[in-house]
N, C-alpha and C positions, 0 to 999 in steps of 0.2 A: 425554553426553546432548546432544541438539540441540533447538533451538527455532527455529520459523519465525515471524517477525513480518511481517504484511502491513499496509502502511500505505497508506491511500487518502484522497483528498480527501473531505471531508464533502459530502453532497448540498447543493446550493445554492451551493457554491463553484465558480466558473468553472474549467474545466480546459482551457486552451488547447492543451496537448500532446495530450490526448484528442481534441479537436476537429480538430487537424491530422491525426491518424491516421485519424479517420473520413473526413475530406475526401480524403486520399490513397487510402484503400481504395475510395472511390467513383470516383476518377479511374482506378483500376486495374480497374474493372468490377464491383466487389463492392458492388452497389446495395442489398443487404439489410441493411446495417448502419445502424441509426437513431441510435446513440450509442456513444461510447467513453469510458471513465474509465480513466485511466492511474495506476498506483500503483507501489509498490516492494515487493519481497520481500527481507527480511533474514534470513539464516540464521546462527544463533549456535551455536558449539561451546561447550558449557558444562561447567564443572568439576562433579564430583559434589557434591551438596549445594546447588547453585543451584536456587532455587525459582521458581515462576511469579511470586510476589510480587517477586522480584529482577528478573525480566525486565520486569514491569510498571513498576517504578521506572526501569529503563533507557529504556523507551518514553516515560515521562512527562518524564524529564530530558533526553533526547538524541535518541532515534530518531524521534519523531513531534512535529510541531508541533501540539499538541492544540487550538489555537485553530481551525485549518482542516483538520486531519487526524484521522481515526479509525484505530484499529489493532486487529488481532486477533492472538492468540498461540496457536500450536499447539506443544505440548511433545512 
């Protein structure tokens, strides 16, 4: 079984990487981009019997800094 965990900075947290991407896109002529938020996608290959609760525990303990990041899980 696979799980996909998407981790993003919470709204209100400054995203300097996203801002750098937005600026670079503008410099390349893509003027229609008003904002960029950059995150990460983590794909997990899970053993049979691993539950969404297990993946949530992984996120809470390691995969996401829950002070400044939020995450979604797709099993």
